[in-house]
gemmi code that builds the backbone of each chain (N, CA, C; Angstrom):
import gemmi

chains = {
    "A": [
        ("GLU", (103.609, -257.096, -55.184), (102.367, -256.981, -54.412), (101.840, -255.548, -54.529)),
        ("THR", (100.498, -255.435, -54.550), (99.926, -254.096, -54.636), (99.877, -253.505, -53.244)),
        ("GLY", (99.885, -252.188, -53.176), (99.820, -251.517, -51.893), (98.388, -251.241, -51.515)),
        ("VAL", (98.191, -250.210, -50.697), (96.866, -249.799, -50.256), (96.318, -248.766, -51.235)),
        ("THR", (95.100, -248.994, -51.682), (94.469, -248.096, -52.646), (93.262, -247.441, -52.012)),
        ("GLN", (93.175, -246.104, -52.118), (92.033, -245.386, -51.570), (91.297, -244.635, -52.679)),
        ("SER", (89.978, -244.559, -52.507), (89.182, -243.790, -53.471), (88.033, -243.089, -52.764)),
        ("PRO", (87.615, -241.912, -53.261), (88.298, -241.154, -54.305), (89.543, -240.470, -53.754)),
        ("THR", (90.293, -239.795, -54.595), (91.479, -239.089, -54.105), (91.104, -237.731, -53.519)),
        ("HIS", (90.098, -237.110, -54.109), (89.617, -235.816, -53.630), (88.097, -235.818, -53.651)),
        ("LEU", (87.516, -235.035, -52.730), (86.065, -234.983, -52.608), (85.664, -233.664, -51.971)),
        ("ILE", (84.612, -233.064, -52.511), (84.059, -231.856, -51.888), (82.618, -232.142, -51.527)),
        ("LYS", (82.266, -231.884, -50.272), (80.907, -232.130, -49.785), (80.412, -230.887, -49.052)),
        ("THR", (79.100, -230.835, -48.916), (78.466, -229.731, -48.210), (78.183, -230.134, -46.767)),
        ("ARG", (78.283, -229.180, -45.875), (77.983, -229.427, -44.461), (76.623, -230.104, -44.317)),
        ("GLY", (76.568, -231.146, -43.473), (75.336, -231.880, -43.248), (75.192, -233.124, -44.113)),
        ("GLN", (75.958, -233.196, -45.194), (75.874, -234.368, -46.063), (76.597, -235.559, -45.434)),
        ("GLN", (76.510, -236.689, -46.127), (77.162, -237.922, -45.711), (78.202, -238.294, -46.763)),
        ("VAL", (79.262, -238.983, -46.339), (80.303, -239.373, -47.292), (80.782, -240.794, -46.987)),
        ("THR", (81.154, -241.497, -48.038), (81.743, -242.838, -47.891), (83.090, -242.860, -48.601)),
        ("LEU", (84.105, -243.244, -47.872), (85.452, -243.375, -48.429), (85.821, -244.854, -48.454)),
        ("ARG", (86.579, -245.246, -49.474), (86.881, -246.663, -49.670), (88.363, -246.946, -49.644)),
        ("CYS", (88.682, -248.188, -49.233), (90.082, -248.578, -49.075), (90.235, -250.051, -49.446)),
        ("SER", (91.177, -250.344, -50.325), (91.558, -251.737, -50.621), (92.883, -252.001, -49.927)),
        ("SER", (92.904, -253.000, -49.069), (94.109, -253.264, -48.293), (95.163, -253.966, -49.142)),
        ("GLN", (96.386, -253.955, -48.656), (97.460, -254.667, -49.340), (97.163, -256.156, -49.302)),
        ("SER", (97.522, -256.828, -50.379), (97.271, -258.259, -50.500), (97.822, -259.016, -49.285)),
        ("GLY", (96.970, -259.856, -48.680), (97.407, -260.661, -47.537), (97.195, -259.997, -46.187)),
        ("HIS", (96.866, -258.710, -46.176), (96.659, -257.997, -44.910), (95.216, -258.137, -44.457)),
        ("ASN", (95.012, -258.474, -43.158), (93.659, -258.695, -42.659), (93.172, -257.587, -41.729)),
        ("THR", (93.986, -256.576, -41.526), (93.665, -255.504, -40.583), (93.720, -254.166, -41.300)),
        ("VAL", (92.684, -253.362, -41.080), (92.631, -252.032, -41.694), (92.364, -250.992, -40.610)),
        ("SER", (93.122, -249.918, -40.657), (92.938, -248.802, -39.724), (92.668, -247.537, -40.525)),
        ("TRP", (91.916, -246.636, -39.926), (91.628, -245.346, -40.551), (92.163, -244.226, -39.674)),
        ("TYR", (92.727, -243.202, -40.325), (93.275, -242.049, -39.632), (92.768, -240.776, -40.298)),
        ("GLN", (92.637, -239.724, -39.500), (92.303, -238.392, -40.000), (93.513, -237.490, -39.800)),
        ("GLN", (93.889, -236.769, -40.849), (95.028, -235.856, -40.726), (94.615, -234.457, -41.146)),
        ("ALA", (94.475, -233.578, -40.178), (94.184, -232.173, -40.470), (95.465, -231.511, -40.970)),
        ("LEU", (95.296, -230.414, -41.652), (96.438, -229.713, -42.258), (97.457, -229.310, -41.191)),
        ("GLY", (98.699, -229.702, -41.411), (99.762, -229.324, -40.495), (99.859, -230.161, -39.232)),
        ("GLN", (99.032, -231.194, -39.115), (99.025, -232.052, -37.928), (99.437, -233.471, -38.302)),
        ("GLY", (99.745, -234.273, -37.282), (99.982, -235.687, -37.512), (98.657, -236.432, -37.614)),
        ("PRO", (98.679, -237.612, -38.210), (97.437, -238.406, -38.314), (96.882, -238.779, -36.938)),
        ("GLN", (95.541, -238.794, -36.844), (94.839, -239.186, -35.611), (94.055, -240.468, -35.888)),
        ("PHE", (94.177, -241.443, -34.996), (93.527, -242.741, -35.152), (92.021, -242.612, -35.022)),
        ("ILE", (91.280, -243.165, -36.005), (89.810, -243.161, -35.931), (89.341, -244.514, -35.406)),
        ("PHE", (89.622, -245.576, -36.134), (89.309, -246.930, -35.670), (90.073, -247.945, -36.494)),
        ("GLN", (89.984, -249.204, -36.024), (90.656, -250.314, -36.697), (89.670, -251.476, -36.841)),
        ("TYR", (89.783, -252.187, -37.953), (89.000, -253.395, -38.174), (89.933, -254.573, -38.368)),
        ("TYR", (89.612, -255.659, -37.684), (90.373, -256.904, -37.809), (89.389, -258.010, -38.140)),
        ("ARG", (89.551, -258.611, -39.297), (88.657, -259.702, -39.737), (87.193, -259.319, -39.556)),
        ("GLU", (86.844, -258.173, -40.067), (85.475, -257.646, -40.171), (84.878, -257.143, -38.868)),
        ("GLU", (85.645, -257.172, -37.774), (85.128, -256.667, -36.498), (85.904, -255.399, -36.099)),
        ("GLU", (85.203, -254.441, -35.516), (85.897, -253.261, -35.017), (86.788, -253.674, -33.853)),
        ("ASN", (88.020, -253.239, -33.893), (89.042, -253.705, -32.959), (89.713, -252.536, -32.256)),
        ("GLY", (88.968, -251.513, -31.977), (89.538, -250.349, -31.300), (89.078, -249.083, -31.979)),
        ("ARG", (88.911, -248.035, -31.192), (88.378, -246.786, -31.693), (89.060, -245.625, -30.989)),
        ("GLY", (89.348, -244.600, -31.731), (89.916, -243.399, -31.150), (88.817, -242.456, -30.679)),
        ("ASN", (89.184, -241.224, -30.397), (88.265, -240.252, -29.830), (87.470, -239.542, -30.925)),
        ("PHE", (86.646, -240.292, -31.618), (85.815, -239.740, -32.683), (84.354, -240.074, -32.393)),
        ("PRO", (83.431, -239.164, -32.752), (82.011, -239.382, -32.433), (81.420, -240.513, -33.265)),
        ("PRO", (80.243, -241.006, -32.860), (79.602, -242.135, -33.549), (79.239, -241.862, -35.005)),
        ("ARG", (79.200, -240.589, -35.403), (78.874, -240.332, -36.812), (80.001, -240.790, -37.746)),
        ("PHE", (81.135, -241.138, -37.157), (82.212, -241.795, -37.917), (82.017, -243.305, -37.727)),
        ("SER", (81.740, -244.000, -38.797), (81.533, -245.437, -38.698), (82.258, -246.129, -39.847)),
        ("GLY", (82.381, -247.448, -39.722), (83.121, -248.159, -40.754), (82.631, -249.565, -40.962)),
        ("LEU", (83.217, -250.176, -41.969), (82.928, -251.570, -42.295), (84.195, -252.193, -42.825)),
        ("GLN", (84.334, -253.495, -42.603), (85.361, -254.240, -43.313), (84.678, -255.426, -43.977)),
        ("PHE", (85.039, -255.705, -45.196), (84.397, -256.754, -45.983), (85.214, -258.046, -45.948)),
        ("PRO", (84.601, -259.172, -46.376), (85.326, -260.454, -46.333), (86.660, -260.435, -47.078)),
        ("ASN", (86.792, -259.576, -48.094), (88.085, -259.509, -48.801), (89.037, -258.517, -48.112)),
        ("TYR", (88.656, -258.046, -46.929), (89.439, -257.154, -46.067), (89.490, -255.717, -46.558)),
        ("SER", (88.784, -255.396, -47.644), (88.667, -253.991, -47.998), (87.771, -253.309, -46.964)),
        ("SER", (87.728, -251.990, -46.981), (87.032, -251.287, -45.904), (86.400, -249.998, -46.406)),
        ("GLU", (85.419, -249.544, -45.672), (84.784, -248.250, -45.913), (84.794, -247.426, -44.639)),
        ("LEU", (84.930, -246.122, -44.811), (84.736, -245.165, -43.723), (83.541, -244.307, -44.103)),
        ("ASN", (82.565, -244.240, -43.221), (81.381, -243.412, -43.438), (81.358, -242.292, -42.412)),
        ("VAL", (81.068, -241.100, -42.893), (80.915, -239.966, -41.986), (79.566, -239.321, -42.276)),
        ("ASN", (78.718, -239.257, -41.262), (77.399, -238.632, -41.383), (77.442, -237.193, -40.872)),
        ("ALA", (76.447, -236.429, -41.298), (76.273, -235.059, -40.789), (77.598, -234.297, -40.798)),
        ("LEU", (78.179, -234.187, -41.972), (79.496, -233.575, -42.097), (79.542, -232.165, -41.509)),
        ("GLU", (80.670, -231.900, -40.838), (80.932, -230.574, -40.275), (82.171, -229.995, -40.974)),
        ("LEU", (82.298, -228.673, -40.883), (83.429, -228.021, -41.550), (84.766, -228.590, -41.047)),
        ("ASP", (84.818, -228.914, -39.742), (86.060, -229.429, -39.146), (86.416, -230.836, -39.624)),
        ("ASP", (85.517, -231.474, -40.343), (85.830, -232.797, -40.887), (86.725, -232.695, -42.119)),
        ("SER", (86.947, -231.496, -42.596), (87.847, -231.303, -43.732), (89.244, -231.753, -43.328)),
        ("ALA", (89.783, -232.728, -44.058), (91.057, -233.328, -43.679), (91.461, -234.337, -44.734)),
        ("LEU", (92.668, -234.874, -44.557), (93.130, -236.011, -45.349), (92.788, -237.274, -44.562)),
        ("TYR", (92.069, -238.197, -45.170), (91.701, -239.444, -44.512), (92.576, -240.562, -45.056)),
        ("LEU", (93.261, -241.208, -44.146), (94.250, -242.223, -44.505), (93.792, -243.596, -44.065)),
        ("CYS", (94.024, -244.558, -44.904), (93.758, -245.957, -44.598), (95.103, -246.657, -44.494)),
        ("ALA", (95.241, -247.561, -43.542), (96.476, -248.322, -43.379), (96.116, -249.781, -43.177)),
        ("SER", (96.850, -250.672, -43.803), (96.600, -252.098, -43.590), (97.836, -252.768, -43.000)),
        ("SER", (97.603, -253.896, -42.347), (98.712, -254.647, -41.750), (98.312, -256.110, -41.636)),
        ("LEU", (99.305, -256.960, -41.339), (99.041, -258.392, -41.175), (98.290, -258.655, -39.886)),
        ("GLY", (98.444, -257.788, -38.912), (97.737, -257.851, -37.642), (97.803, -256.465, -37.059)),
        ("GLY", (96.982, -256.167, -36.109), (96.946, -254.791, -35.615), (97.884, -254.505, -34.470)),
        ("THR", (98.753, -255.442, -34.137), (99.579, -255.254, -32.958), (100.956, -254.702, -33.333)),
        ("GLY", (101.748, -254.447, -32.354), (102.994, -253.711, -32.546), (104.068, -254.425, -33.324)),
        ("ASP", (103.938, -255.727, -33.488), (105.003, -256.452, -34.183), (104.814, -256.476, -35.695)),
        ("TYR", (103.834, -255.731, -36.205), (103.638, -255.626, -37.648), (103.725, -254.174, -38.082)),
        ("GLY", (104.336, -253.951, -39.239), (104.335, -252.610, -39.810), (103.040, -252.357, -40.559)),
        ("TYR", (102.722, -251.105, -40.758), (101.501, -250.699, -41.445), (101.851, -250.117, -42.811)),
        ("THR", (101.037, -250.440, -43.795), (101.160, -249.842, -45.121), (100.029, -248.847, -45.303)),
        ("PHE", (100.380, -247.608, -45.580), (99.378, -246.546, -45.728), (99.068, -246.298, -47.202)),
        ("GLY", (97.827, -245.889, -47.446), (97.460, -245.381, -48.753), (97.806, -243.907, -48.867)),
        ("SER", (97.542, -243.346, -50.034), (97.856, -241.924, -50.256), (96.788, -240.992, -49.713)),
        ("GLY", (95.649, -241.564, -49.337), (94.630, -240.767, -48.671), (93.560, -240.209, -49.589)),
        ("THR", (92.468, -239.804, -48.966), (91.380, -239.072, -49.625), (91.327, -237.695, -48.998)),
        ("ARG", (91.445, -236.679, -49.829), (91.356, -235.296, -49.322), (89.896, -234.876, -49.361)),
        ("LEU", (89.283, -234.711, -48.189), (87.885, -234.309, -48.068), (87.804, -232.835, -47.695)),
        ("THR", (87.037, -232.099, -48.460), (86.775, -230.692, -48.155), (85.289, -230.533, -47.913)),
        ("VAL", (84.927, -229.980, -46.762), (83.532, -229.734, -46.425), (83.300, -228.223, -46.482)),
        ("VAL", (82.311, -227.850, -47.298), (82.048, -226.406, -47.473), (80.656, -226.043, -46.962)),
    ],
    "B": [
        ("ASP", (99.748, -244.414, -23.677), (100.765, -244.494, -24.714), (102.038, -243.780, -24.260)),
        ("ALA", (103.177, -244.334, -24.636), (104.447, -243.706, -24.304), (104.584, -242.392, -25.061)),
        ("LYS", (105.127, -241.374, -24.379), (105.333, -240.081, -25.026), (106.698, -240.087, -25.702)),
        ("THR", (106.790, -239.354, -26.802), (108.059, -239.270, -27.524), (108.504, -237.827, -27.639)),
        ("THR", (109.815, -237.629, -27.710), (110.395, -236.318, -27.955), (111.339, -236.427, -29.131)),
        ("GLN", (111.066, -235.636, -30.164), (111.917, -235.602, -31.352), (112.240, -234.143, -31.662)),
        ("PRO", (113.410, -233.882, -32.265), (113.689, -232.505, -32.707), (112.639, -232.079, -33.735)),
        ("ASN", (112.269, -230.812, -33.699), (111.284, -230.342, -34.685), (111.808, -230.458, -36.101)),
        ("SER", (113.100, -230.159, -36.287), (113.659, -230.199, -37.628), (115.143, -230.523, -37.576)),
        ("MET", (115.623, -231.069, -38.691), (117.051, -231.346, -38.864), (117.416, -231.116, -40.312)),
        ("GLU", (118.688, -230.817, -40.508), (119.178, -230.583, -41.859), (120.335, -231.521, -42.142)),
        ("SER", (120.426, -231.957, -43.376), (121.520, -232.836, -43.748), (121.968, -232.484, -45.159)),
        ("ASN", (123.205, -232.838, -45.474), (123.683, -232.708, -46.842), (123.466, -234.028, -47.575)),
        ("GLU", (123.199, -233.887, -48.857), (122.983, -235.065, -49.687), (124.200, -235.985, -49.622)),
        ("GLU", (123.911, -237.291, -49.591), (124.921, -238.349, -49.578), (125.669, -238.467, -48.264)),
        ("GLU", (125.271, -237.726, -47.256), (125.864, -237.889, -45.928), (124.909, -238.705, -45.052)),
        ("PRO", (125.432, -239.376, -44.003), (124.540, -240.105, -43.099), (123.742, -239.139, -42.231)),
        ("VAL", (122.569, -239.587, -41.848), (121.688, -238.804, -40.983), (121.281, -239.663, -39.797)),
        ("HIS", (121.376, -239.085, -38.609), (120.956, -239.769, -37.392), (119.786, -238.998, -36.788)),
        ("LEU", (118.626, -239.595, -36.798), (117.422, -238.950, -36.271), (117.124, -239.532, -34.888)),
        ("PRO", (117.203, -238.703, -33.829), (117.011, -239.235, -32.479), (115.555, -239.194, -32.030)),
        ("CYS", (115.248, -240.054, -31.078), (113.919, -240.066, -30.467), (114.057, -240.523, -29.020)),
        ("ASN", (113.485, -239.746, -28.120), (113.418, -240.151, -26.718), (112.028, -240.680, -26.417)),
        ("HIS", (111.972, -241.822, -25.775), (110.689, -242.424, -25.374), (110.891, -243.039, -23.999)),
        ("SER", (111.108, -242.170, -23.018), (111.519, -242.634, -21.691), (110.419, -243.392, -20.953)),
        ("THR", (109.149, -243.215, -21.361), (108.046, -243.908, -20.667), (107.628, -245.181, -21.401)),
        ("ILE", (108.449, -245.639, -22.303), (108.107, -246.826, -23.092), (107.937, -248.037, -22.178)),
        ("SER", (106.969, -248.894, -22.524), (106.772, -250.103, -21.730), (107.546, -251.259, -22.374)),
        ("GLY", (107.672, -252.339, -21.614), (108.480, -253.463, -22.076), (107.939, -254.164, -23.317)),
        ("THR", (106.642, -253.963, -23.598), (106.043, -254.650, -24.751), (105.824, -253.716, -25.937)),
        ("ASP", (106.318, -252.494, -25.848), (106.157, -251.546, -26.957), (107.229, -251.776, -28.009)),
        ("TYR", (106.793, -251.995, -29.242), (107.717, -251.943, -30.361), (107.964, -250.470, -30.717)),
        ("ILE", (109.127, -250.190, -31.264), (109.446, -248.830, -31.712), (109.325, -248.810, -33.228)),
        ("HIS", (108.352, -248.040, -33.682), (108.098, -247.913, -35.122), (108.596, -246.571, -35.605)),
        ("TRP", (109.071, -246.543, -36.840), (109.396, -245.294, -37.518), (108.664, -245.241, -38.861)),
        ("TYR", (108.022, -244.110, -39.087), (107.349, -243.848, -40.361), (107.836, -242.505, -40.867)),
        ("ARG", (107.721, -242.288, -42.157), (108.012, -240.974, -42.698), (106.882, -240.568, -43.628)),
        ("GLN", (106.718, -239.264, -43.754), (105.649, -238.750, -44.604), (106.212, -237.680, -45.520)),
        ("LEU", (106.194, -237.972, -46.808), (106.607, -236.997, -47.803), (105.442, -236.068, -48.079)),
        ("PRO", (105.701, -234.883, -48.588), (104.616, -233.929, -48.853), (103.538, -234.529, -49.749)),
        ("SER", (102.298, -234.315, -49.366), (101.128, -234.743, -50.138), (101.023, -236.259, -50.298)),
        ("GLN", (101.619, -237.007, -49.382), (101.502, -238.469, -49.431), (101.115, -239.000, -48.060)),
        ("GLY", (100.674, -240.257, -48.036), (100.427, -240.914, -46.763), (101.741, -241.319, -46.112)),
        ("PRO", (101.724, -241.612, -44.804), (102.941, -242.072, -44.142), (103.461, -243.352, -44.780)),
        ("GLU", (104.766, -243.515, -44.716), (105.433, -244.692, -45.288), (106.189, -245.405, -44.168)),
        ("TYR", (105.967, -246.700, -44.041), (106.689, -247.494, -43.048), (108.183, -247.466, -43.369)),
        ("VAL", (109.006, -247.252, -42.324), (110.450, -247.277, -42.515), (111.048, -248.524, -41.866)),
        ("ILE", (110.788, -248.689, -40.556), (111.433, -249.781, -39.836), (110.776, -249.913, -38.467)),
        ("HIS", (110.886, -251.069, -37.820), (110.467, -251.172, -36.430), (111.290, -252.240, -35.730)),
        ("GLY", (111.360, -252.141, -34.401), (112.125, -253.104, -33.621), (111.676, -253.106, -32.179)),
        ("LEU", (112.150, -254.095, -31.431), (111.763, -254.233, -30.025), (112.952, -253.970, -29.107)),
        ("THR", (114.001, -254.762, -29.266), (115.162, -254.580, -28.396), (116.464, -254.505, -29.191)),
        ("SER", (116.585, -255.359, -30.173), (117.841, -255.413, -30.929), (117.843, -254.382, -32.047)),
        ("ASN", (119.028, -253.979, -32.445), (119.146, -253.099, -33.602), (118.636, -253.828, -34.841)),
        ("VAL", (118.069, -253.076, -35.759), (117.437, -253.639, -36.939), (117.963, -252.923, -38.175)),
        ("ASN", (118.105, -253.669, -39.257), (118.511, -253.077, -40.536), (117.548, -253.533, -41.616)),
        ("ASN", (117.235, -252.639, -42.539), (116.550, -253.034, -43.756), (117.085, -252.173, -44.891)),
        ("ARG", (116.462, -252.305, -46.063), (117.028, -251.635, -47.235), (116.888, -250.111, -47.146)),
        ("MET", (115.988, -249.647, -46.286), (115.775, -248.197, -46.190), (116.659, -247.550, -45.146)),
        ("ALA", (116.828, -248.233, -44.000), (117.465, -247.569, -42.862), (117.932, -248.588, -41.829)),
        ("SER", (118.567, -248.076, -40.788), (118.919, -248.877, -39.617), (118.280, -248.243, -38.402)),
        ("LEU", (117.932, -249.070, -37.447), (117.351, -248.593, -36.190), (118.253, -249.049, -35.060)),
        ("ALA", (118.774, -248.079, -34.320), (119.599, -248.377, -33.157), (118.780, -248.085, -31.912)),
        ("ILE", (118.618, -249.104, -31.070), (117.801, -248.973, -29.860), (118.732, -249.016, -28.648)),
        ("ALA", (118.586, -248.028, -27.786), (119.416, -247.975, -26.579), (119.159, -249.197, -25.706)),
        ("GLU", (120.160, -249.569, -24.935), (120.039, -250.774, -24.100), (118.866, -250.662, -23.118)),
        ("ASP", (118.618, -249.473, -22.576), (117.501, -249.291, -21.650), (116.186, -249.008, -22.377)),
        ("ARG", (116.239, -248.946, -23.701), (115.069, -248.719, -24.584), (114.405, -247.365, -24.385)),
        ("LYS", (115.035, -246.455, -23.691), (114.413, -245.142, -23.487), (114.680, -244.202, -24.652)),
        ("SER", (115.476, -244.615, -25.591), (115.710, -243.794, -26.776), (116.076, -244.695, -27.942)),
        ("SER", (115.928, -244.129, -29.125), (116.334, -244.858, -30.329), (116.799, -243.844, -31.364)),
        ("THR", (117.496, -244.332, -32.363), (118.020, -243.479, -33.427), (117.766, -244.147, -34.764)),
        ("LEU", (117.146, -243.421, -35.659), (116.973, -243.884, -37.033), (118.159, -243.392, -37.845)),
        ("ILE", (118.788, -244.288, -38.558), (119.980, -243.940, -39.322), (119.709, -244.134, -40.808)),
        ("LEU", (119.822, -243.036, -41.546), (119.805, -243.104, -43.005), (121.260, -243.037, -43.437)),
        ("HIS", (121.728, -244.052, -44.124), (123.169, -244.176, -44.344), (123.708, -243.167, -45.345)),
        ("ARG", (122.908, -242.834, -46.362), (123.308, -241.815, -47.336), (122.055, -241.068, -47.746)),
        ("ALA", (121.890, -239.870, -47.218), (120.666, -239.116, -47.481), (120.579, -238.721, -48.944)),
        ("THR", (119.389, -238.817, -49.492), (119.123, -238.309, -50.833), (118.035, -237.247, -50.725)),
        ("LEU", (117.832, -236.500, -51.794), (116.809, -235.460, -51.787), (115.430, -236.066, -51.540)),
        ("ARG", (115.242, -237.329, -51.967), (113.946, -237.995, -51.774), (113.698, -238.396, -50.322)),
        ("ASP", (114.717, -238.269, -49.481), (114.525, -238.576, -48.062), (113.979, -237.395, -47.278)),
        ("ALA", (113.823, -236.242, -47.922), (113.254, -235.077, -47.242), (111.794, -235.376, -46.905)),
        ("ALA", (111.483, -235.388, -45.611), (110.156, -235.796, -45.158), (110.034, -235.488, -43.676)),
        ("VAL", (108.840, -235.715, -43.126), (108.650, -235.687, -41.676), (108.789, -237.119, -41.169)),
        ("TYR", (109.658, -237.333, -40.208), (109.927, -238.665, -39.663), (109.282, -238.783, -38.285)),
        ("TYR", (108.476, -239.816, -38.121), (107.760, -240.039, -36.870), (108.306, -241.285, -36.171)),
        ("CYS", (108.596, -241.138, -34.898), (108.989, -242.239, -34.033), (107.766, -242.579, -33.183)),
        ("ILE", (107.339, -243.832, -33.178), (106.068, -244.175, -32.518), (106.216, -245.478, -31.733)),
        ("PRO", (106.181, -245.433, -30.408), (106.091, -246.680, -29.633), (104.708, -247.294, -29.845)),
        ("HIS", (104.666, -248.576, -30.148), (103.399, -249.259, -30.446), (103.324, -250.507, -29.582)),
        ("ASN", (102.359, -250.496, -28.653), (102.202, -251.627, -27.751), (101.801, -252.873, -28.511)),
        ("ASN", (102.400, -253.987, -28.193), (102.107, -255.224, -28.921), (100.664, -255.650, -28.747)),
        ("ALA", (100.022, -255.219, -27.682), (98.614, -255.566, -27.471), (97.699, -254.462, -27.986)),
        ("GLY", (98.274, -253.383, -28.427), (97.463, -252.247, -28.855), (97.098, -252.332, -30.315)),
        ("ASN", (96.388, -251.336, -30.788), (95.875, -251.385, -32.144), (95.982, -250.054, -32.864)),
        ("MET", (96.756, -249.128, -32.360), (96.810, -247.832, -33.008), (98.206, -247.258, -32.952)),
        ("LEU", (98.508, -246.429, -33.943), (99.717, -245.634, -33.947), (99.352, -244.239, -33.462)),
        ("THR", (100.099, -243.725, -32.494), (99.882, -242.365, -32.014), (101.010, -241.487, -32.548)),
        ("PHE", (100.660, -240.637, -33.505), (101.660, -239.786, -34.148), (101.871, -238.526, -33.314)),
        ("GLY", (103.135, -238.195, -33.068), (103.470, -236.918, -32.436), (103.797, -235.908, -33.522)),
        ("GLY", (104.646, -234.962, -33.188), (104.992, -233.911, -34.140), (106.020, -234.321, -35.179)),
        ("GLY", (106.858, -235.305, -34.850), (107.854, -235.769, -35.799), (109.000, -234.791, -35.995)),
        ("THR", (109.964, -235.217, -36.803), (111.113, -234.388, -37.181), (111.057, -234.131, -38.675)),
        ("ARG", (111.071, -232.862, -39.037), (111.123, -232.512, -40.462), (112.578, -232.531, -40.891)),
        ("LEU", (112.913, -233.459, -41.787), (114.278, -233.569, -42.305), (114.380, -232.831, -43.627)),
        ("MET", (115.333, -231.923, -43.678), (115.609, -231.208, -44.925), (116.972, -231.682, -45.437)),
        ("VAL", (117.044, -231.982, -46.724), (118.277, -232.477, -47.332), (118.745, -231.466, -48.363)),
        ("LYS", (119.971, -230.992, -48.172), (120.530, -229.987, -49.080), (121.390, -230.655, -50.136)),
        ("PRO", (121.257, -230.203, -51.395), (122.088, -230.783, -52.462), (123.551, -230.366, -52.325)),
    ],
}
model = gemmi.Model(1)
for chain_id, residues in chains.items():
    chain = gemmi.Chain(chain_id)
    for i, (resn, *xyz) in enumerate(residues, 1):
        res = gemmi.Residue()
        res.name, res.seqid = resn, gemmi.SeqId(i, " ")
        for name, pos in zip(("N", "CA", "C"), xyz):
            atom = gemmi.Atom()
            atom.name, atom.element = name, gemmi.Element(name[0])
            atom.pos, atom.b_iso = gemmi.Position(*pos), 0.0
            res.add_atom(atom)
        chain.add_residue(res)
    model.add_chain(chain)
structure = gemmi.Structure()
structure.add_model(model)
structure.setup_entities()
């Protein structure tokens, strides 16, 4: 089975621009979560999608938005980029979003905002 | 979310067993205990999870205290590739997010 694939692996954007990050979930997984990991910190939950609906959101502003598609792949969109948005963005998929399922993480997209 | 306490760092010799402790005294009855590890420059990797009973898989064993206020991740024979940050995360069965704390940085000496 294939794991979680994220693209691109690295990205440099200018403050104020918009960015879209993509994630292909592991085969058979219907739930996708997104996390932000700043340098030297643990990942922080952004939001989760279950069967194309947002199923929970962390403490992130509305300029962070997402989508999940019928094939369960997902996008993370960030508008009006700020310097503090520079981080590793991680996608994780699971069979369900609850505690009785493990999550498979991708290798992440490293976003640098200059 | 239940709070966790893990040692900041631990050291082990290659091919020896490693016991990584985690205290989660505020855990609720429906929280599963998840363990993930993160190698440098990679995303977190699922290791194991359990609710009440001890669990084994090809990567590790999870020993859960009878009162569930603590757990121990056991790597039976550490290798250099096991050097990583290990996160213990209580995950509510009705919840939808993993809350990562500081984790334990495991260093493995040859």
